[in-house]
C-alpha positions in Angstrom: -12.3 46.4 4.9 -9.0 47.9 5.9 -6.0 45.7 5.6 -5.0 44.3 9.0 -1.7 45.6 10.1 0.8 42.9 11.1 2.5 43.0 14.4 6.3 43.2 14.5 6.5 39.5 15.4 4.2 38.5 12.6 6.1 40.5 10.1 9.4 39.0 11.3 7.8 35.5 10.9 6.7 36.2 7.3 10.1 37.5 6.4 11.8 34.4 7.9 9.6 32.0 6.0 10.3 33.8 2.7 14.0 33.8 3.4 13.9 30.0 4.2 12.3 29.4 0.8 14.9 31.5 -1.0 17.7 29.6 0.8 16.2 26.3 -0.2 15.9 27.5 -3.8 19.6 28.6 -3.8 20.6 25.2 -2.4 18.8 23.4 -5.1 20.2 25.6 -7.8 16.7 26.9 -8.8 16.1 30.5 -9.9 14.7 32.3 -6.9 12.2 34.3 -8.9 10.8 31.0 -10.3 9.8 29.8 -6.9 8.4 33.0 -5.6 4.8 32.4 -4.5 3.3 35.1 -6.7 4.7 33.2 -9.8 3.3 29.8 -8.8 -0.1 28.6 -10.0 -2.6 26.6 -7.9 -1.7 23.2 -6.7 -2.5 20.3 -9.1 -2.2 16.5 -9.1 0.3 14.9 -11.4 1.9 11.6 -12.5 5.6 11.2 -12.7 6.7 10.0 -16.2 10.5 10.1 -15.8 13.1 11.4 -13.4 16.2 13.3 -14.7 17.8 14.0 -11.4 17.3 17.7 -10.9 14.0 17.7 -12.7 11.2 15.4 -13.6 8.7 15.0 -16.4 5.1 14.7 -15.3 1.6 14.5 -16.9 -1.3 16.6 -15.5 -4.9 15.3 -15.2 -5.4 16.0 -18.9 -2.3 14.2 -20.1 -0.3 17.3 -20.8 3.4 17.0 -20.1 5.4 19.4 -17.9 9.0 19.7 -16.9 9.2 20.3 -13.2 11.9 21.1 -10.6 11.6 19.7 -7.1 11.1 21.2 -3.7 13.8 20.4 -1.3 13.5 17.3 1.0 11.3 15.4 -1.3 11.9 11.7 -1.6 13.4 10.3 -4.8 10.6 10.4 -7.3 10.2 7.5 -9.8 7.8 6.8 -12.7 4.3 6.0 -11.4 4.5 8.4 -8.4 1.5 10.6 -7.8 2.5 14.1 -6.8 1.2 17.6 -6.0 2.8 20.3 -8.2 2.3 23.9 -9.1 2.8 25.4 -12.6 5.2 28.3 -13.2 4.6 31.1 -15.7 3.1 30.4 -19.1 5.5 27.6 -20.2 5.0 23.9 -19.5 7.1 24.1 -16.4 6.4 23.8 -12.7 7.5 22.8 -9.2 6.7 19.5 -7.5 5.8 20.3 -3.9 4.6 17.0 -2.4 4.6 13.2 -2.9 1.3 11.3 -2.4 1.3 8.0 -0.6 2.5 5.0 -2.6 0.6 1.7 -2.5 3.6 -0.3 -3.9 7.2 0.4 -4.5 9.9 -1.6 -6.4 13.5 -0.9 -5.3 16.9 -2.4 -5.5 20.2 -1.9 -3.8 22.6 0.6 -5.5 26.4 0.4 -5.6 26.6 1.8 -2.0 24.2 -0.8 -0.7 21.3 1.6 -0.2 17.9 0.8 -1.6 17.1 2.9 -4.7 13.4 3.1 -5.9 12.7 2.1 -9.5 9.0 2.3 -9.9 5.9 3.2 -7.8 2.2 2.3 -7.7 2.6 -0.7 -9.9 0.1 -3.6 -10.1 2.3 -6.3 -11.6 5.9 -7.2 -12.4 6.6 -8.9 -15.7 9.8 -11.0 -15.2 11.4 -11.2 -18.6 13.8 -14.1 -19.3 15.3 -15.6 -22.4 17.5 -18.4 -23.5 20.1 -15.8 -24.4 22.0 -14.3 -22.6 22.8 -17.1 -20.1 19.4 -18.4 -18.8 19.1 -18.7 -15.0 16.1 -19.7 -12.8 17.9 -18.2 -9.9 17.4 -14.7 -11.3 13.7 -15.5 -12.0 13.3 -16.7 -8.4 14.9 -13.5 -7.1 12.5 -11.3 -9.0 9.5 -13.5 -7.9 10.6 -13.2 -4.2 11.0 -9.4 -4.6 7.5 -9.2 -6.1 5.9 -11.3 -3.3 7.8 -9.3 -0.7 6.4 -6.1 -2.1 2.8 -7.4 -2.6 3.0 -7.0 -6.4 1.6 -9.7 -8.7 4.3 -11.3 -10.9 4.2 -12.9 -14.3 6.9 -14.6 -16.3 7.7 -13.8 -19.9 10.0 -16.2 -21.7 11.1 -14.1 -24.6 12.9 -15.1 -27.8 10.9 -18.3 -28.1 11.8 -18.3 -31.8 15.5 -19.2 -31.1 16.7 -22.6 -32.3 17.9 -24.5 -29.2 19.4 -27.8 -28.6 16.7 -30.4 -27.5 18.1 -30.7 -24.0 18.1 -26.9 -23.5 14.5 -26.6 -24.8 13.4 -29.4 -22.5 15.0 -27.7 -19.5 13.3 -24.4 -20.2 9.9 -26.1 -20.7 10.3 -28.1 -17.5 11.2 -24.9 -15.5 8.2 -23.0 -16.9 5.9 -25.8 -16.1 7.2 -25.8 -12.5 6.3 -22.1 -12.1 2.9 -22.7 -13.7 2.2 -25.5 -11.1 2.8 -22.9 -8.4 0.2 -20.6 -9.9 2.5 -18.2 -11.8 1.4 -17.3 -15.3 4.1 -17.9 -17.9 3.9 -16.5 -21.4 6.2 -17.6 -24.2 6.8 -14.7 -26.6 8.8 -13.6 -29.5 9.2 -10.0 -30.9 10.4 -11.4 -34.2 7.5 -13.7 -34.9 4.9 -11.9 -32.7 4.2 -15.2 -31.0 2.5 -14.6 -27.6 2.1 -10.8 -28.0 -1.7 -11.0 -28.0 -1.5 -12.7 -24.6 1.0 -10.1 -23.4 -1.2 -7.2 -24.5 -4.2 -8.8 -22.7 -2.4 -9.1 -19.3 -1.2 -5.5 -19.6 -4.7 -4.0 -20.1 -5.8 -1.7 -17.3 -2.7 -2.5 -15.2 0.4 -0.6 -14.3 3.2 -3.0 -15.1 6.9 -2.9 -14.9 9.3 -5.1 -17.0 12.3 -6.4 -15.1 15.1 -8.8 -16.1 18.8 -8.9 -16.9 20.1 -6.9 -19.9 19.7 -8.5 -23.3 16.5 -10.5 -22.6 14.5 -8.1 -24.8 12.5 -5.9 -22.3 12.7 -2.8 -24.5 12.0 -4.9 -27.6 8.7 -6.1 -26.0 7.8 -2.5 -25.0 8.5 -1.4 -28.6 6.2 -4.1 -30.0 3.4 -3.1 -27.6 3.9 0.6 -28.3 5.2 0.8 -31.9 4.7 4.6 -32.1 7.1 5.3 -29.2 10.9 5.6 -29.6 12.3 2.8 -27.5 16.1 2.2 -27.6 16.8 -1.4 -28.5 20.3 -3.0 -28.4 21.9 -6.3 -29.2 24.0 -8.7 -27.2 27.7 -8.0 -27.0 29.3 -10.7 -29.0 32.5 -10.9 -26.9 30.6 -11.7 -23.6 27.1 -12.7 -24.6 25.8 -10.2 -22.1 23.2 -7.6 -22.8 23.8 -3.9 -23.4 22.0 -1.4 -21.2 19.7 0.2 -23.7 17.4 2.0 -21.3 19.1 4.9 -19.6 16.3 5.9 -17.3 13.0 4.3 -16.2 10.0 5.7 -18.1 6.2 5.5 -17.8 4.3 4.7 -21.0 0.5 5.0 -21.2 -1.2 2.2 -23.1 -3.9 2.9 -25.7 -5.9 -0.1 -24.3 -5.7 1.3 -20.7 -3.1 0.9 -18.1 0.6 1.6 -18.5 4.0 0.0 -18.6 7.3 1.2 -17.0 10.5 0.3 -18.8 13.4 0.2 -16.3 17.1 -0.1 -16.9 18.2 -3.7 -17.1 20.3 -5.2 -14.3 22.5 -8.3 -14.6 22.2 -9.0 -10.9 19.3 -8.2 -8.6 20.5 -8.6 -5.1 18.1 -9.3 -2.2 20.8 -9.0 0.5 18.7 -6.5 2.4 16.1 -9.2 3.2 16.4 -11.5 6.2 16.3 -15.3 5.5 12.9 -15.5 7.0 11.6 -12.9 4.6 13.3 -14.7 1.7 11.6 -17.9 2.6 8.2 -16.2 2.7 8.8 -15.1 -0.8 8.7 -18.7 -2.0 5.0 -19.2 -1.9 5.0 -23.0 -1.7 7.2 -22.7 1.5 4.6 -20.8 3.4 2.4 -23.7 4.7 5.5 -25.3 6.2 7.3 -22.3 7.7 7.1 -22.4 11.5 6.5 -26.2 11.6 10.2 -27.3 11.8 11.3 -29.1 15.0 13.7 -26.3 15.8 12.7 -22.7 15.8 16.0 -21.5 14.3 16.0 -24.2 11.6 18.0 -23.1 8.6 16.3 -25.7 6.4 19.6 -27.4 5.5 20.5 -30.7 7.3 18.6 -30.1 10.6 16.4 -33.1 11.7 12.7 -32.4 11.6 12.9 -29.7 8.9 9.4 -29.3 7.5 10.7 -28.0 4.1 13.0 -31.0 3.6 10.0 -33.3 4.5 8.0 -31.4 1.9 10.7 -32.0 -0.7 10.7 -35.7 0.2 7.0 -35.9 -0.3 7.2 -34.0 -3.6 5.2 -30.9 -2.6 8.3 -28.7 -2.8 10.7 -29.0 -5.7 14.4 -29.5 -4.7 15.4 -26.9 -7.3 13.4 -24.2 -5.5 14.8 -25.1 -2.1 18.3 -25.1 -3.6 17.6 -21.6 -5.1 16.6 -20.4 -1.6 19.8 -21.7 -0.1 21.9 -19.9 -2.8 20.1 -16.6 -2.1 20.8 -17.0 1.7 24.5 -17.8 0.9 24.8 -14.8 -1.3 23.4 -12.6 1.4 25.8 -14.0 4.0 28.7 -13.5 1.6 27.7 -9.9 0.9 27.5 -9.2 4.7 31.1 -10.2 5.3 
């Protein structure tokens, strides 16, 4: 069959499309020949393992890793993202051309106040805390609220359970964990030094995509290293001068588990702000508040000193802990302060 001759308008259109692709390539700093259609292989599905800014590492359907550049106008890709990509040449290189729909996304505000994604398509959040550095249930509550808001199942890992603590400090931590367990949250006491609790941890990770979150120094990367001893995970110590943790993970990374599932190790953060959430959404993140929300005498109740507050009545009756209501008020106050 003879090749159909293009009309003048059709030829102009083809040339325009090609020029647009080349312009996008120049703008992204990608070699133009690399993105030429005749050099790209067929579209394939892939899984993002790590993001390095101008490029990403992904695994194909057979678990082979490729370093890929990005088409322009793609959203920020994070570990756990499912994408469509095309190989380039004979090397393990390619171009990501599309992002598939996410069923969950964990994000946090950056220094400019804009939400920055951390991990995608995760099934559960493991909130890691420890007696050192300074222990705070407020930070645990913030992560729990974030998990509930995003529809992701949370668990609590109390790491460094081998540390010798004063009786009063140990009783406080035990009481706090029991409070979370009464709410239905699973709490695992663990130690990477003695291996205490690691069997339970490995069991909850099986066949799930999980992300470890928590402030620097609580031992997230140490836990990942014990679960995946054959991987090179950077582990740091507390800074003696401040007692705060060092940031040992420079970029989020996706690790496949030999027992099925995966874990995402994300950079530690000392503060996890939820300022972008309205007070009503914050309150919904406290699961024990939900049966009482909307039942206050006043529709605009702030759950402080207003008469007829259903949450305060629940505290009086013992169905809501005063510690959790106080934690909610501190979150709202922090948001109001940040908005000024």
